[in-house]
C-alpha positions as CSV (number, residue, x, y, z in Angstrom):
1,M,33.3,46.5,23.7
2,K,30.1,47.0,21.7
3,K,31.5,45.0,18.8
4,T,32.4,42.1,21.0
5,T,28.9,42.0,22.5
6,V,27.3,42.2,19.1
7,V,29.6,39.4,17.8
8,L,28.9,37.2,20.8
9,L,25.1,37.7,20.5
10,S,25.3,37.0,16.8
11,I,27.2,33.7,17.4
12,A,24.8,32.8,20.2
13,T,21.8,33.5,18.0
14,L,23.3,31.4,15.2
15,F,23.9,28.4,17.5
16,G,20.4,28.9,19.0
17,L,18.8,28.9,15.5
18,N,20.9,26.1,14.2
19,G,18.6,23.4,13.1
20,C,15.5,25.5,13.0
21,G,13.4,24.8,9.9
22,T,15.3,21.6,9.1
23,D,13.3,18.4,9.1
24,T,14.8,15.0,9.8
25,P,13.8,12.5,7.2
26,S,11.5,10.6,9.5
27,S,9.5,13.7,10.5
28,S,8.8,14.8,7.0
29,V,7.5,11.4,5.9
30,A,4.0,10.3,6.9
31,K,3.7,7.0,8.6
32,T,2.0,4.3,6.6
33,Y,0.0,1.5,8.1
34,A,-0.3,-2.1,6.9
35,K,-4.1,-2.1,7.4
36,T,-6.8,0.5,6.9
37,A,-8.8,1.7,9.9
38,G,-11.8,-0.3,8.6
39,E,-9.7,-3.5,8.4
40,V,-8.4,-3.0,11.9
41,Y,-11.9,-2.4,13.3
42,T,-13.5,-5.4,11.5
43,Q,-10.6,-7.7,12.3
44,S,-10.0,-6.7,15.9
45,C,-11.9,-3.9,17.6
46,Y,-15.4,-5.3,17.0
47,K,-14.7,-8.3,19.2
48,C,-14.9,-6.0,22.3
49,H,-16.7,-2.9,21.0
50,G,-19.4,-4.6,18.9
51,E,-20.3,-4.8,15.2
52,K,-21.5,-1.2,15.2
53,A,-19.2,0.2,17.9
54,E,-22.1,0.0,20.4
55,G,-20.0,-1.5,23.2
56,L,-20.6,-4.9,24.8
57,T,-22.2,-5.1,28.2
58,E,-20.9,-8.6,28.9
59,K,-17.3,-7.4,28.2
60,K,-17.8,-4.1,30.0
61,T,-16.5,-2.2,27.0
62,P,-17.7,1.3,26.3
63,P,-19.6,2.3,23.1
64,M,-17.7,4.3,20.6
65,N,-20.7,5.2,18.4
66,D,-21.8,7.9,20.8
67,R,-19.0,10.4,20.0
68,Q,-17.8,12.3,17.1
69,A,-14.4,12.0,15.4
70,G,-12.7,14.7,17.4
71,E,-13.4,13.3,20.8
72,L,-12.8,9.7,19.6
73,E,-9.4,10.7,18.2
74,L,-8.3,12.0,21.6
75,D,-9.4,8.7,23.3
76,L,-7.7,6.6,20.6
77,Y,-4.5,8.6,20.9
78,D,-4.5,8.1,24.7
79,V,-5.0,4.3,24.2
80,K,-2.1,4.1,21.7
81,N,0.1,6.1,24.1
82,E,-0.7,3.9,27.1
83,G,-3.0,6.6,28.5
84,L,0.0,8.8,29.3
85,T,-1.6,12.0,27.9
86,M,-5.1,11.4,29.4
87,S,-6.3,14.1,27.0
88,S,-9.8,12.8,27.2
89,G,-9.9,12.6,30.9
90,T,-10.9,9.0,30.9
91,E,-9.1,5.8,32.2
92,H,-7.6,3.6,29.5
93,D,-5.3,1.4,31.5
94,K,-6.8,-1.9,30.4
95,M,-7.1,-1.0,26.8
96,A,-3.7,0.5,26.7
97,H,-2.3,-2.9,27.8
98,N,-4.5,-4.6,25.2
99,M,-3.3,-2.1,22.5
100,Q,0.3,-3.1,23.0
101,K,-0.7,-6.8,22.2
102,L,-2.7,-5.7,19.2
103,L,0.2,-3.6,17.9
104,E,2.4,-6.7,18.2
105,K,-0.1,-8.6,16.0
106,G,0.0,-5.8,13.3
107,F,-3.2,-4.0,14.3
108,D,-1.6,-0.5,14.2
109,Y,-3.8,2.4,13.2
110,D,-3.9,6.2,12.8
111,P,-6.1,7.5,15.6
112,K,-7.5,10.2,13.4
113,A,-8.4,7.8,10.6
114,M,-9.9,5.3,13.0
115,A,-12.0,8.1,14.6
116,V,-13.3,9.2,11.2
117,Y,-14.0,5.6,10.3
118,I,-16.0,5.0,13.4
119,E,-18.0,8.2,13.2
120,K,-18.7,7.8,9.5
121,N,-19.9,4.2,9.9
122,F,-21.4,3.9,13.3
123,Y,-22.1,7.3,14.9
124,K,-25.6,7.4,16.3
125,M,-26.7,11.0,16.4
126,P,-29.8,11.5,18.5
127,P,-32.8,12.1,16.2
128,K,-33.7,15.7,15.8
129,T,-37.3,16.6,16.6
130,A,-39.0,19.3,14.8
131,P,-40.7,21.9,16.9
132,A,-44.4,21.3,17.2
133,A,-46.4,23.3,14.7
134,E,-48.9,25.7,16.3
135,A,-52.5,25.1,15.4
136,P,-54.2,27.9,13.6
137,A,-56.3,30.1,15.8
138,A,-60.0,29.4,15.6
139,H,-62.4,32.3,14.9
């Protein structure tokens, strides 16, 4: 009885582990993009988000130069995935629709690469102010 149980558990384990550690060819190959993040931004994104990712009031588009790459990456990922993950907690319905049109025109991008591009080229970090120096005590 113990042998049968051990054999059955062994077989179940083998079936359960079958495929673990094996990659499909598509999962082990990094996706390549026809355009760089910079090319996509300068050829498409700037039209709504501005030359310096400042956002355009007349188009009611948000700035993207006020966030660092990590936060931007989440937003860009949401947009590319039609806002399904909502990882950033913001609404992206309109841009998700627009993104599908952009993808059809060849403006695909890696969210991480785009976020790094925007941060590196446009991020407006608030200026740091030095603490006021204390005046020497008068004697």
